[in-house]
PyMOL Python script that loads the backbone (N, CA, C, O; Angstrom):
from pymol import cmd

cmd.read_pdbstr("""\
ATOM      1  N   UNK A   1     -14.498   2.186  27.270  1.00  0.00           N
ATOM      2  CA  UNK A   1     -14.367   1.558  26.001  1.00  0.00           C
ATOM      3  C   UNK A   1     -14.204   0.069  26.332  1.00  0.00           C
ATOM      4  O   UNK A   1     -13.421  -0.329  27.195  1.00  0.00           O
ATOM      5  N   UNK A   2     -15.021  -0.762  25.566  1.00  0.00           N
ATOM      6  CA  UNK A   2     -15.055  -2.161  25.745  1.00  0.00           C
ATOM      7  C   UNK A   2     -14.101  -2.826  24.884  1.00  0.00           C
ATOM      8  O   UNK A   2     -13.535  -2.239  23.963  1.00  0.00           O
ATOM      9  N   UNK A   3     -13.906  -4.110  25.187  1.00  0.00           N
ATOM     10  CA  UNK A   3     -12.955  -4.967  24.339  1.00  0.00           C
ATOM     11  C   UNK A   3     -13.460  -5.048  22.910  1.00  0.00           C
ATOM     12  O   UNK A   3     -12.671  -5.013  21.965  1.00  0.00           O
ATOM     13  N   UNK A   4     -14.738  -5.153  22.752  1.00  0.00           N
ATOM     14  CA  UNK A   4     -15.340  -5.242  21.405  1.00  0.00           C
ATOM     15  C   UNK A   4     -15.074  -3.962  20.595  1.00  0.00           C
ATOM     16  O   UNK A   4     -14.803  -4.066  19.399  1.00  0.00           O
ATOM     17  N   UNK A   5     -15.142  -2.723  21.209  1.00  0.00           N
ATOM     18  CA  UNK A   5     -14.883  -1.538  20.585  1.00  0.00           C
ATOM     19  C   UNK A   5     -13.461  -1.418  20.131  1.00  0.00           C
ATOM     20  O   UNK A   5     -13.177  -0.923  19.040  1.00  0.00           O
ATOM     21  N   UNK A   6     -12.522  -1.896  21.017  1.00  0.00           N
ATOM     22  CA  UNK A   6     -11.075  -1.797  20.653  1.00  0.00           C
ATOM     23  C   UNK A   6     -10.810  -2.683  19.540  1.00  0.00           C
ATOM     24  O   UNK A   6     -10.124  -2.272  18.604  1.00  0.00           O
ATOM     25  N   UNK A   7     -11.312  -3.931  19.546  1.00  0.00           N
ATOM     26  CA  UNK A   7     -11.056  -4.848  18.454  1.00  0.00           C
ATOM     27  C   UNK A   7     -11.669  -4.346  17.184  1.00  0.00           C
ATOM     28  O   UNK A   7     -11.049  -4.546  16.140  1.00  0.00           O
ATOM     29  N   UNK A   8     -12.847  -3.701  17.152  1.00  0.00           N
ATOM     30  CA  UNK A   8     -13.458  -3.085  16.002  1.00  0.00           C
ATOM     31  C   UNK A   8     -12.490  -1.963  15.388  1.00  0.00           C
ATOM     32  O   UNK A   8     -12.252  -1.898  14.182  1.00  0.00           O
ATOM     33  N   UNK A   9     -11.986  -1.134  16.292  1.00  0.00           N
ATOM     34  CA  UNK A   9     -11.146  -0.083  15.801  1.00  0.00           C
ATOM     35  C   UNK A   9      -9.851  -0.618  15.222  1.00  0.00           C
ATOM     36  O   UNK A   9      -9.309  -0.133  14.229  1.00  0.00           O
ATOM     37  N   UNK A  10      -9.374  -1.696  15.944  1.00  0.00           N
ATOM     38  CA  UNK A  10      -8.110  -2.251  15.367  1.00  0.00           C
ATOM     39  C   UNK A  10      -8.364  -2.918  14.030  1.00  0.00           C
ATOM     40  O   UNK A  10      -7.530  -2.831  13.130  1.00  0.00           O
ATOM     41  N   UNK A  11      -9.532  -3.602  13.878  1.00  0.00           N
ATOM     42  CA  UNK A  11      -9.865  -4.169  12.622  1.00  0.00           C
ATOM     43  C   UNK A  11      -9.960  -3.067  11.478  1.00  0.00           C
ATOM     44  O   UNK A  11      -9.594  -3.299  10.326  1.00  0.00           O
ATOM     45  N   UNK A  12     -10.459  -1.906  11.875  1.00  0.00           N
ATOM     46  CA  UNK A  12     -10.600  -0.816  10.869  1.00  0.00           C
ATOM     47  C   UNK A  12      -9.153  -0.320  10.515  1.00  0.00           C
ATOM     48  O   UNK A  12      -8.870  -0.019   9.355  1.00  0.00           O
ATOM     49  N   UNK A  13      -8.275  -0.245  11.505  1.00  0.00           N
ATOM     50  CA  UNK A  13      -6.961   0.236  11.179  1.00  0.00           C
ATOM     51  C   UNK A  13      -6.206  -0.707  10.301  1.00  0.00           C
ATOM     52  O   UNK A  13      -5.458  -0.290   9.417  1.00  0.00           O
ATOM     53  N   UNK A  14      -6.405  -2.024  10.549  1.00  0.00           N
ATOM     54  CA  UNK A  14      -5.686  -3.025   9.728  1.00  0.00           C
ATOM     55  C   UNK A  14      -6.254  -3.029   8.337  1.00  0.00           C
ATOM     56  O   UNK A  14      -5.500  -3.198   7.379  1.00  0.00           O
ATOM     57  N   UNK A  15      -7.563  -2.849   8.174  1.00  0.00           N
ATOM     58  CA  UNK A  15      -8.152  -2.731   6.852  1.00  0.00           C
ATOM     59  C   UNK A  15      -7.674  -1.514   6.122  1.00  0.00           C
ATOM     60  O   UNK A  15      -7.404  -1.580   4.923  1.00  0.00           O
ATOM     61  N   UNK A  16      -7.567  -0.451   6.781  1.00  0.00           N
ATOM     62  CA  UNK A  16      -7.073   0.854   6.142  1.00  0.00           C
ATOM     63  C   UNK A  16      -5.561   0.697   5.733  1.00  0.00           C
ATOM     64  O   UNK A  16      -5.109   1.178   4.694  1.00  0.00           O
ATOM     65  N   UNK A  17      -4.867   0.025   6.589  1.00  0.00           N
ATOM     66  CA  UNK A  17      -3.369  -0.334   6.159  1.00  0.00           C
ATOM     67  C   UNK A  17      -3.325  -1.168   4.907  1.00  0.00           C
ATOM     68  O   UNK A  17      -2.456  -0.985   4.055  1.00  0.00           O
ATOM     69  N   UNK A  18      -4.230  -2.052   4.800  1.00  0.00           N
ATOM     70  CA  UNK A  18      -4.247  -2.927   3.626  1.00  0.00           C
ATOM     71  C   UNK A  18      -4.666  -2.121   2.429  1.00  0.00           C
ATOM     72  O   UNK A  18      -4.097  -2.318   1.355  1.00  0.00           O
ATOM     73  N   UNK A  19      -5.653  -1.197   2.545  1.00  0.00           N
ATOM     74  CA  UNK A  19      -6.079  -0.382   1.464  1.00  0.00           C
ATOM     75  C   UNK A  19      -5.041   0.603   1.023  1.00  0.00           C
ATOM     76  O   UNK A  19      -4.912   0.855  -0.175  1.00  0.00           O
ATOM     77  N   UNK A  20      -4.290   1.175   1.941  1.00  0.00           N
ATOM     78  CA  UNK A  20      -3.230   2.190   1.642  1.00  0.00           C
ATOM     79  C   UNK A  20      -2.059   1.493   0.993  1.00  0.00           C
ATOM     80  O   UNK A  20      -1.452   2.059   0.084  1.00  0.00           O
ATOM     81  N   UNK A  21      -1.714   0.301   1.412  1.00  0.00           N
ATOM     82  CA  UNK A  21      -0.516  -0.359   0.815  1.00  0.00           C
ATOM     83  C   UNK A  21      -0.897  -1.082  -0.506  1.00  0.00           C
ATOM     84  O   UNK A  21       0.009  -1.406  -1.273  1.00  0.00           O
ATOM     85  N   UNK A  22      -2.132  -1.338  -0.795  1.00  0.00           N
ATOM     86  CA  UNK A  22      -2.456  -2.180  -2.029  1.00  0.00           C
ATOM     87  C   UNK A  22      -1.937  -1.578  -3.297  1.00  0.00           C
ATOM     88  O   UNK A  22      -1.350  -2.337  -4.068  1.00  0.00           O
ATOM     89  N   UNK A  23      -2.083  -0.231  -3.638  1.00  0.00           N
ATOM     90  CA  UNK A  23      -1.468   0.244  -4.930  1.00  0.00           C
ATOM     91  C   UNK A  23      -0.012  -0.086  -5.018  1.00  0.00           C
ATOM     92  O   UNK A  23       0.430  -0.619  -6.036  1.00  0.00           O
ATOM     93  N   UNK A  24       0.750   0.203  -4.006  1.00  0.00           N
ATOM     94  CA  UNK A  24       2.198  -0.011  -4.052  1.00  0.00           C
ATOM     95  C   UNK A  24       2.587  -1.502  -4.122  1.00  0.00           C
ATOM     96  O   UNK A  24       3.462  -1.875  -4.902  1.00  0.00           O
ATOM     97  N   UNK A  25       1.973  -2.304  -3.352  1.00  0.00           N
ATOM     98  CA  UNK A  25       2.249  -3.708  -3.337  1.00  0.00           C
ATOM     99  C   UNK A  25       1.817  -4.332  -4.710  1.00  0.00           C
ATOM    100  O   UNK A  25       2.558  -5.138  -5.273  1.00  0.00           O
ATOM    101  N   UNK A  26       0.660  -3.967  -5.223  1.00  0.00           N
ATOM    102  CA  UNK A  26       0.320  -4.524  -6.492  1.00  0.00           C
ATOM    103  C   UNK A  26       1.186  -4.100  -7.656  1.00  0.00           C
ATOM    104  O   UNK A  26       1.408  -4.859  -8.599  1.00  0.00           O
ATOM    105  N   UNK A  27       1.670  -2.876  -7.575  1.00  0.00           N
ATOM    106  CA  UNK A  27       2.564  -2.443  -8.620  1.00  0.00           C
ATOM    107  C   UNK A  27       3.851  -3.125  -8.575  1.00  0.00           C
ATOM    108  O   UNK A  27       4.403  -3.490  -9.612  1.00  0.00           O
ATOM    109  N   UNK A  28       4.411  -3.335  -7.287  1.00  0.00           N
ATOM    110  CA  UNK A  28       5.702  -4.096  -7.169  1.00  0.00           C
ATOM    111  C   UNK A  28       5.545  -5.535  -7.594  1.00  0.00           C
ATOM    112  O   UNK A  28       6.467  -6.134  -8.147  1.00  0.00           O
ATOM    113  N   UNK A  29       4.383  -6.086  -7.338  1.00  0.00           N
ATOM    114  CA  UNK A  29       4.217  -7.542  -7.767  1.00  0.00           C
ATOM    115  C   UNK A  29       4.111  -7.540  -9.326  1.00  0.00           C
ATOM    116  O   UNK A  29       4.748  -8.398  -9.936  1.00  0.00           O
ATOM    117  N   UNK A  30       3.374  -6.664  -9.995  1.00  0.00           N
ATOM    118  CA  UNK A  30       3.196  -6.650 -11.449  1.00  0.00           C
ATOM    119  C   UNK A  30       4.543  -6.393 -12.118  1.00  0.00           C
ATOM    120  O   UNK A  30       4.893  -7.103 -13.060  1.00  0.00           O
ATOM    121  N   UNK A  31       5.325  -5.382 -11.654  1.00  0.00           N
ATOM    122  CA  UNK A  31       6.620  -5.030 -12.335  1.00  0.00           C
ATOM    123  C   UNK A  31       7.624  -6.169 -12.080  1.00  0.00           C
ATOM    124  O   UNK A  31       8.439  -6.491 -12.945  1.00  0.00           O
ATOM    125  N   UNK A  32       7.555  -6.763 -10.904  1.00  0.00           N
ATOM    126  CA  UNK A  32       8.491  -7.958 -10.623  1.00  0.00           C
ATOM    127  C   UNK A  32       8.168  -9.071 -11.532  1.00  0.00           C
ATOM    128  O   UNK A  32       9.079  -9.670 -12.103  1.00  0.00           O
ATOM    129  N   UNK A  33       6.924  -9.389 -11.705  1.00  0.00           N
ATOM    130  CA  UNK A  33       6.597 -10.506 -12.671  1.00  0.00           C
ATOM    131  C   UNK A  33       7.078 -10.179 -14.111  1.00  0.00           C
ATOM    132  O   UNK A  33       7.717 -11.016 -14.749  1.00  0.00           O
ATOM    133  N   UNK A  34       6.768  -8.950 -14.625  1.00  0.00           N
ATOM    134  CA  UNK A  34       7.134  -8.556 -15.979  1.00  0.00           C
ATOM    135  C   UNK A  34       8.630  -8.593 -16.167  1.00  0.00           C
ATOM    136  O   UNK A  34       9.103  -9.111 -17.178  1.00  0.00           O
ATOM    137  N   UNK A  35       9.449  -8.023 -15.161  1.00  0.00           N
ATOM    138  CA  UNK A  35      10.850  -8.068 -15.286  1.00  0.00           C
ATOM    139  C   UNK A  35      11.365  -9.454 -15.145  1.00  0.00           C
ATOM    140  O   UNK A  35      12.314  -9.811 -15.843  1.00  0.00           O
ATOM    141  N   UNK A  36      10.808 -10.263 -14.293  1.00  0.00           N
ATOM    142  CA  UNK A  36      11.251 -11.679 -14.178  1.00  0.00           C
ATOM    143  C   UNK A  36      10.978 -12.445 -15.415  1.00  0.00           C
ATOM    144  O   UNK A  36      11.804 -13.295 -15.748  1.00  0.00           O
ATOM    145  N   UNK A  37       9.925 -12.252 -16.134  1.00  0.00           N
ATOM    146  CA  UNK A  37       9.711 -12.867 -17.389  1.00  0.00           C
ATOM    147  C   UNK A  37      10.610 -12.395 -18.466  1.00  0.00           C
ATOM    148  O   UNK A  37      11.087 -13.181 -19.285  1.00  0.00           O
ATOM    149  N   UNK A  38      10.843 -11.154 -18.477  1.00  0.00           N
ATOM    150  CA  UNK A  38      11.894 -10.666 -19.457  1.00  0.00           C
ATOM    151  C   UNK A  38      13.245 -11.132 -19.213  1.00  0.00           C
ATOM    152  O   UNK A  38      14.003 -11.365 -20.155  1.00  0.00           O
ATOM    153  N   UNK A  39      13.625 -11.295 -17.888  1.00  0.00           N
ATOM    154  CA  UNK A  39      14.940 -11.908 -17.577  1.00  0.00           C
ATOM    155  C   UNK A  39      15.012 -13.399 -18.035  1.00  0.00           C
ATOM    156  O   UNK A  39      16.010 -13.885 -18.567  1.00  0.00           O
ATOM    157  N   UNK A  40      13.911 -14.046 -17.788  1.00  0.00           N
ATOM    158  CA  UNK A  40      13.998 -15.503 -18.160  1.00  0.00           C
ATOM    159  C   UNK A  40      14.009 -15.680 -19.646  1.00  0.00           C
ATOM    160  O   UNK A  40      14.651 -16.592 -20.168  1.00  0.00           O
ATOM    161  N   UNK A  41      13.284 -14.790 -20.351  1.00  0.00           N
ATOM    162  CA  UNK A  41      13.338 -14.932 -21.901  1.00  0.00           C
ATOM    163  C   UNK A  41      14.662 -14.486 -22.519  1.00  0.00           C
ATOM    164  O   UNK A  41      15.069 -15.025 -23.549  1.00  0.00           O
ATOM    165  N   UNK A  42      15.328 -13.530 -21.922  1.00  0.00           N
ATOM    166  CA  UNK A  42      16.564 -12.995 -22.481  1.00  0.00           C
ATOM    167  C   UNK A  42      17.824 -13.573 -21.809  1.00  0.00           C
ATOM    168  O   UNK A  42      18.935 -13.333 -22.282  1.00  0.00           O
ATOM    169  N   UNK A  43      17.657 -14.354 -20.680  1.00  0.00           N
ATOM    170  CA  UNK A  43      18.701 -14.916 -19.926  1.00  0.00           C
ATOM    171  C   UNK A  43      19.744 -13.839 -19.346  1.00  0.00           C
ATOM    172  O   UNK A  43      20.923 -14.117 -19.129  1.00  0.00           O
ATOM    173  N   UNK A  44      19.208 -12.657 -19.134  1.00  0.00           N
ATOM    174  CA  UNK A  44      19.927 -11.581 -18.439  1.00  0.00           C
ATOM    175  C   UNK A  44      19.595 -11.603 -17.023  1.00  0.00           C
ATOM    176  O   UNK A  44      18.433 -11.444 -16.649  1.00  0.00           O
ATOM    177  N   UNK A  45      20.623 -11.806 -16.167  1.00  0.00           N
ATOM    178  CA  UNK A  45      20.494 -11.992 -14.721  1.00  0.00           C
ATOM    179  C   UNK A  45      21.215 -10.867 -13.993  1.00  0.00           C
ATOM    180  O   UNK A  45      22.155 -11.089 -13.231  1.00  0.00           O
ATOM    181  N   UNK A  46      20.727  -9.611 -14.261  1.00  0.00           N
ATOM    182  CA  UNK A  46      21.361  -8.459 -13.664  1.00  0.00           C
ATOM    183  C   UNK A  46      20.396  -7.960 -12.495  1.00  0.00           C
ATOM    184  O   UNK A  46      19.194  -7.770 -12.684  1.00  0.00           O
ATOM    185  N   UNK A  47      21.015  -7.769 -11.306  1.00  0.00           N
ATOM    186  CA  UNK A  47      20.283  -7.404 -10.127  1.00  0.00           C
ATOM    187  C   UNK A  47      19.649  -5.916 -10.226  1.00  0.00           C
ATOM    188  O   UNK A  47      18.588  -5.612  -9.681  1.00  0.00           O
ATOM    189  N   UNK A  48      20.334  -5.152 -10.890  1.00  0.00           N
ATOM    190  CA  UNK A  48      19.803  -3.708 -10.993  1.00  0.00           C
ATOM    191  C   UNK A  48      18.667  -3.648 -11.957  1.00  0.00           C
ATOM    192  O   UNK A  48      17.873  -2.708 -11.914  1.00  0.00           O
ATOM    193  N   UNK A  49      18.558  -4.622 -12.834  1.00  0.00           N
ATOM    194  CA  UNK A  49      17.459  -4.658 -13.785  1.00  0.00           C
ATOM    195  C   UNK A  49      16.087  -4.971 -13.048  1.00  0.00           C
ATOM    196  O   UNK A  49      15.019  -4.592 -13.530  1.00  0.00           O
ATOM    197  N   UNK A  50      16.163  -5.651 -11.906  1.00  0.00           N
ATOM    198  CA  UNK A  50      14.961  -5.788 -11.236  1.00  0.00           C
ATOM    199  C   UNK A  50      14.645  -4.631 -10.180  1.00  0.00           C
ATOM    200  O   UNK A  50      13.491  -4.324  -9.879  1.00  0.00           O
ATOM    201  N   UNK A  51      15.716  -4.053  -9.678  1.00  0.00           N
ATOM    202  CA  UNK A  51      15.598  -3.101  -8.606  1.00  0.00           C
ATOM    203  C   UNK A  51      15.094  -1.682  -9.241  1.00  0.00           C
ATOM    204  O   UNK A  51      14.105  -1.106  -8.786  1.00  0.00           O
ATOM    205  N   UNK A  52      15.786  -1.217 -10.227  1.00  0.00           N
ATOM    206  CA  UNK A  52      15.598   0.079 -10.801  1.00  0.00           C
ATOM    207  C   UNK A  52      14.151   0.309 -11.350  1.00  0.00           C
ATOM    208  O   UNK A  52      13.528   1.323 -11.034  1.00  0.00           O
ATOM    209  N   UNK A  53      13.638  -0.622 -12.157  1.00  0.00           N
ATOM    210  CA  UNK A  53      12.280  -0.332 -12.647  1.00  0.00           C
ATOM    211  C   UNK A  53      11.240  -0.410 -11.567  1.00  0.00           C
ATOM    212  O   UNK A  53      10.238   0.300 -11.639  1.00  0.00           O
ATOM    213  N   UNK A  54      11.435  -1.260 -10.548  1.00  0.00           N
ATOM    214  CA  UNK A  54      10.481  -1.324  -9.459  1.00  0.00           C
ATOM    215  C   UNK A  54      10.408   0.013  -8.726  1.00  0.00           C
ATOM    216  O   UNK A  54       9.315   0.533  -8.504  1.00  0.00           O
ATOM    217  N   UNK A  55      11.538   0.567  -8.353  1.00  0.00           N
ATOM    218  CA  UNK A  55      11.684   1.766  -7.635  1.00  0.00           C
ATOM    219  C   UNK A  55      11.023   2.848  -8.476  1.00  0.00           C
ATOM    220  O   UNK A  55      10.201   3.602  -7.957  1.00  0.00           O
ATOM    221  N   UNK A  56      11.350   2.945  -9.733  1.00  0.00           N
ATOM    222  CA  UNK A  56      10.830   4.077 -10.551  1.00  0.00           C
ATOM    223  C   UNK A  56       9.308   4.029 -10.681  1.00  0.00           C
ATOM    224  O   UNK A  56       8.627   5.047 -10.561  1.00  0.00           O
ATOM    225  N   UNK A  57       8.785   2.816 -10.931  1.00  0.00           N
ATOM    226  CA  UNK A  57       7.309   2.713 -11.141  1.00  0.00           C
ATOM    227  C   UNK A  57       6.691   2.884  -9.758  1.00  0.00           C
ATOM    228  O   UNK A  57       5.646   3.528  -9.660  1.00  0.00           O
ATOM    229  N   UNK A  58       7.244   2.375  -8.730  1.00  0.00           N
ATOM    230  CA  UNK A  58       6.575   2.576  -7.462  1.00  0.00           C
ATOM    231  C   UNK A  58       6.531   4.038  -7.011  1.00  0.00           C
ATOM    232  O   UNK A  58       5.556   4.448  -6.381  1.00  0.00           O
ATOM    233  N   UNK A  59       7.591   4.857  -7.326  1.00  0.00           N
ATOM    234  CA  UNK A  59       7.619   6.231  -7.014  1.00  0.00           C
ATOM    235  C   UNK A  59       6.460   6.936  -7.790  1.00  0.00           C
ATOM    236  O   UNK A  59       5.751   7.791  -7.260  1.00  0.00           O
ATOM    237  N   UNK A  60       6.323   6.531  -9.040  1.00  0.00           N
ATOM    238  CA  UNK A  60       5.269   7.157  -9.861  1.00  0.00           C
ATOM    239  C   UNK A  60       3.885   6.852  -9.278  1.00  0.00           C
ATOM    240  O   UNK A  60       3.062   7.745  -9.079  1.00  0.00           O
ATOM    241  N   UNK A  61       3.651   5.520  -9.003  1.00  0.00           N
ATOM    242  CA  UNK A  61       2.423   5.120  -8.413  1.00  0.00           C
ATOM    243  C   UNK A  61       2.141   5.791  -7.023  1.00  0.00           C
ATOM    244  O   UNK A  61       0.998   6.102  -6.686  1.00  0.00           O
ATOM    245  N   UNK A  62       3.189   5.987  -6.274  1.00  0.00           N
ATOM    246  CA  UNK A  62       3.037   6.620  -4.955  1.00  0.00           C
ATOM    247  C   UNK A  62       2.508   8.018  -5.141  1.00  0.00           C
ATOM    248  O   UNK A  62       1.515   8.390  -4.515  1.00  0.00           O
ATOM    249  N   UNK A  63       3.169   8.830  -6.016  1.00  0.00           N
ATOM    250  CA  UNK A  63       2.750  10.137  -6.248  1.00  0.00           C
ATOM    251  C   UNK A  63       1.302  10.180  -6.872  1.00  0.00           C
ATOM    252  O   UNK A  63       0.528  11.064  -6.504  1.00  0.00           O
ATOM    253  N   UNK A  64       0.959   9.336  -7.714  1.00  0.00           N
ATOM    254  CA  UNK A  64      -0.403   9.263  -8.317  1.00  0.00           C
ATOM    255  C   UNK A  64      -1.461   8.840  -7.251  1.00  0.00           C
ATOM    256  O   UNK A  64      -2.588   9.331  -7.326  1.00  0.00           O
ATOM    257  N   UNK A  65      -1.160   7.967  -6.277  1.00  0.00           N
ATOM    258  CA  UNK A  65      -2.106   7.455  -5.385  1.00  0.00           C
ATOM    259  C   UNK A  65      -1.967   8.188  -3.995  1.00  0.00           C
ATOM    260  O   UNK A  65      -2.675   7.805  -3.064  1.00  0.00           O
ATOM    261  N   UNK A  66      -1.161   9.134  -3.838  1.00  0.00           N
ATOM    262  CA  UNK A  66      -1.078   9.813  -2.514  1.00  0.00           C
ATOM    263  C   UNK A  66      -2.314  10.446  -2.080  1.00  0.00           C
ATOM    264  O   UNK A  66      -2.605  10.458  -0.883  1.00  0.00           O
ATOM    265  N   UNK A  67      -3.109  11.005  -3.015  1.00  0.00           N
ATOM    266  CA  UNK A  67      -4.331  11.535  -2.649  1.00  0.00           C
ATOM    267  C   UNK A  67      -5.329  10.585  -2.099  1.00  0.00           C
ATOM    268  O   UNK A  67      -6.049  10.879  -1.144  1.00  0.00           O
ATOM    269  N   UNK A  68      -5.366   9.399  -2.735  1.00  0.00           N
ATOM    270  CA  UNK A  68      -6.251   8.265  -2.269  1.00  0.00           C
ATOM    271  C   UNK A  68      -5.773   7.914  -0.855  1.00  0.00           C
ATOM    272  O   UNK A  68      -6.594   7.855   0.060  1.00  0.00           O
ATOM    273  N   UNK A  69      -4.497   7.682  -0.653  1.00  0.00           N
ATOM    274  CA  UNK A  69      -3.974   7.294   0.639  1.00  0.00           C
ATOM    275  C   UNK A  69      -4.364   8.377   1.702  1.00  0.00           C
ATOM    276  O   UNK A  69      -4.810   8.008   2.788  1.00  0.00           O
ATOM    277  N   UNK A  70      -4.226   9.546   1.448  1.00  0.00           N
ATOM    278  CA  UNK A  70      -4.611  10.647   2.412  1.00  0.00           C
ATOM    279  C   UNK A  70      -6.068  10.614   2.708  1.00  0.00           C
ATOM    280  O   UNK A  70      -6.452  10.794   3.864  1.00  0.00           O
ATOM    281  N   UNK A  71      -6.934  10.386   1.701  1.00  0.00           N
ATOM    282  CA  UNK A  71      -8.411  10.279   1.984  1.00  0.00           C
ATOM    283  C   UNK A  71      -8.739   9.201   2.893  1.00  0.00           C
ATOM    284  O   UNK A  71      -9.577   9.349   3.782  1.00  0.00           O
ATOM    285  N   UNK A  72      -8.016   7.965   2.673  1.00  0.00           N
ATOM    286  CA  UNK A  72      -8.279   6.811   3.413  1.00  0.00           C
ATOM    287  C   UNK A  72      -7.877   7.110   4.956  1.00  0.00           C
ATOM    288  O   UNK A  72      -8.594   6.763   5.895  1.00  0.00           O
ATOM    289  N   UNK A  73      -6.682   7.772   5.101  1.00  0.00           N
ATOM    290  CA  UNK A  73      -6.266   8.140   6.440  1.00  0.00           C
ATOM    291  C   UNK A  73      -7.160   9.112   7.110  1.00  0.00           C
ATOM    292  O   UNK A  73      -7.459   8.975   8.296  1.00  0.00           O
ATOM    293  N   UNK A  74      -7.599  10.100   6.375  1.00  0.00           N
ATOM    294  CA  UNK A  74      -8.480  11.087   6.900  1.00  0.00           C
ATOM    295  C   UNK A  74      -9.838  10.531   7.296  1.00  0.00           C
ATOM    296  O   UNK A  74     -10.335  10.846   8.377  1.00  0.00           O
ATOM    297  N   UNK A  75     -10.437   9.730   6.467  1.00  0.00           N
ATOM    298  CA  UNK A  75     -11.706   9.152   6.775  1.00  0.00           C
ATOM    299  C   UNK A  75     -11.568   8.214   8.003  1.00  0.00           C
ATOM    300  O   UNK A  75     -12.433   8.205   8.879  1.00  0.00           O
ATOM    301  N   UNK A  76     -10.515   7.460   8.050  1.00  0.00           N
ATOM    302  CA  UNK A  76     -10.274   6.641   9.277  1.00  0.00           C
ATOM    303  C   UNK A  76     -10.207   7.387  10.503  1.00  0.00           C
ATOM    304  O   UNK A  76     -10.802   7.011  11.513  1.00  0.00           O
ATOM    305  N   UNK A  77      -9.460   8.497  10.454  1.00  0.00           N
ATOM    306  CA  UNK A  77      -9.301   9.383  11.645  1.00  0.00           C
ATOM    307  C   UNK A  77     -10.662   9.959  12.052  1.00  0.00           C
ATOM    308  O   UNK A  77     -11.049   9.930  13.220  1.00  0.00           O
ATOM    309  N   UNK A  78     -11.410  10.510  10.996  1.00  0.00           N
ATOM    310  CA  UNK A  78     -12.710  11.156  11.306  1.00  0.00           C
ATOM    311  C   UNK A  78     -13.689  10.172  11.807  1.00  0.00           C
ATOM    312  O   UNK A  78     -14.451  10.539  12.702  1.00  0.00           O
ATOM    313  N   UNK A  79     -13.772   8.931  11.332  1.00  0.00           N
ATOM    314  CA  UNK A  79     -14.718   7.976  11.791  1.00  0.00           C
ATOM    315  C   UNK A  79     -14.393   7.177  13.041  1.00  0.00           C
ATOM    316  O   UNK A  79     -15.272   6.775  13.803  1.00  0.00           O
ATOM    317  N   UNK A  80     -13.143   6.971  13.215  1.00  0.00           N
ATOM    318  CA  UNK A  80     -12.795   6.122  14.341  1.00  0.00           C
ATOM    319  C   UNK A  80     -12.050   6.836  15.526  1.00  0.00           C
ATOM    320  O   UNK A  80     -12.328   6.576  16.697  1.00  0.00           O
ATOM    321  N   UNK A  81     -11.103   7.738  15.170  1.00  0.00           N
ATOM    322  CA  UNK A  81     -10.394   8.372  16.270  1.00  0.00           C
ATOM    323  C   UNK A  81     -11.166   9.559  16.964  1.00  0.00           C
ATOM    324  O   UNK A  81     -11.255   9.633  18.189  1.00  0.00           O
ATOM    325  N   UNK A  82     -11.698  10.450  16.133  1.00  0.00           N
ATOM    326  CA  UNK A  82     -12.377  11.519  16.695  1.00  0.00           C
ATOM    327  C   UNK A  82     -13.528  11.170  17.668  1.00  0.00           C
ATOM    328  O   UNK A  82     -13.625  11.801  18.720  1.00  0.00           O
ATOM    329  N   UNK A  83     -14.397  10.194  17.359  1.00  0.00           N
ATOM    330  CA  UNK A  83     -15.352   9.823  18.259  1.00  0.00           C
ATOM    331  C   UNK A  83     -14.910   9.353  19.560  1.00  0.00           C
ATOM    332  O   UNK A  83     -15.538   9.606  20.588  1.00  0.00           O
ATOM    333  N   UNK A  84     -13.804   8.652  19.531  1.00  0.00           N
ATOM    334  CA  UNK A  84     -13.128   8.140  20.824  1.00  0.00           C
ATOM    335  C   UNK A  84     -12.611   9.304  21.595  1.00  0.00           C
ATOM    336  O   UNK A  84     -12.741   9.332  22.818  1.00  0.00           O
ATOM    337  N   UNK A  85     -12.021  10.283  20.925  1.00  0.00           N
ATOM    338  CA  UNK A  85     -11.399  11.457  21.626  1.00  0.00           C
ATOM    339  C   UNK A  85     -12.578  12.265  22.262  1.00  0.00           C
ATOM    340  O   UNK A  85     -12.474  12.783  23.374  1.00  0.00           O
ATOM    341  N   UNK A  86     -13.669  12.338  21.517  1.00  0.00           N
ATOM    342  CA  UNK A  86     -14.826  13.187  22.016  1.00  0.00           C
ATOM    343  C   UNK A  86     -15.547  12.672  23.191  1.00  0.00           C
ATOM    344  O   UNK A  86     -16.272  13.397  23.872  1.00  0.00           O
ATOM    345  N   UNK A  87     -15.342  11.367  23.443  1.00  0.00           N
ATOM    346  CA  UNK A  87     -15.957  10.726  24.639  1.00  0.00           C
ATOM    347  C   UNK A  87     -15.338  11.197  25.878  1.00  0.00           C
ATOM    348  O   UNK A  87     -15.727  10.768  26.964  1.00  0.00           O
TER     349      UNK A  87
END
""", "prot")
cmd.dss("prot")
cmd.show_as("cartoon", "prot")
cmd.util.cbc("prot")
cmd.orient("prot")
């Protein structure tokens, strides 16, 4: 296995990690901005007001996108890891 192949596999793994984490990170960003705007408009500065909605929405998004995350992991395994093991 050459250095180029190793770097290619590493690049694929990093790209898959970005794809897997994108739904959760995007949701956390969106909910954080919405809650921050609501806090700024109402002058309510409660810490649990930012934490609880983020956790609740992220759990929902995690369960909805878990199939997508599994497909990304399986395709990465089938395309990158199995050919290396078969050699």
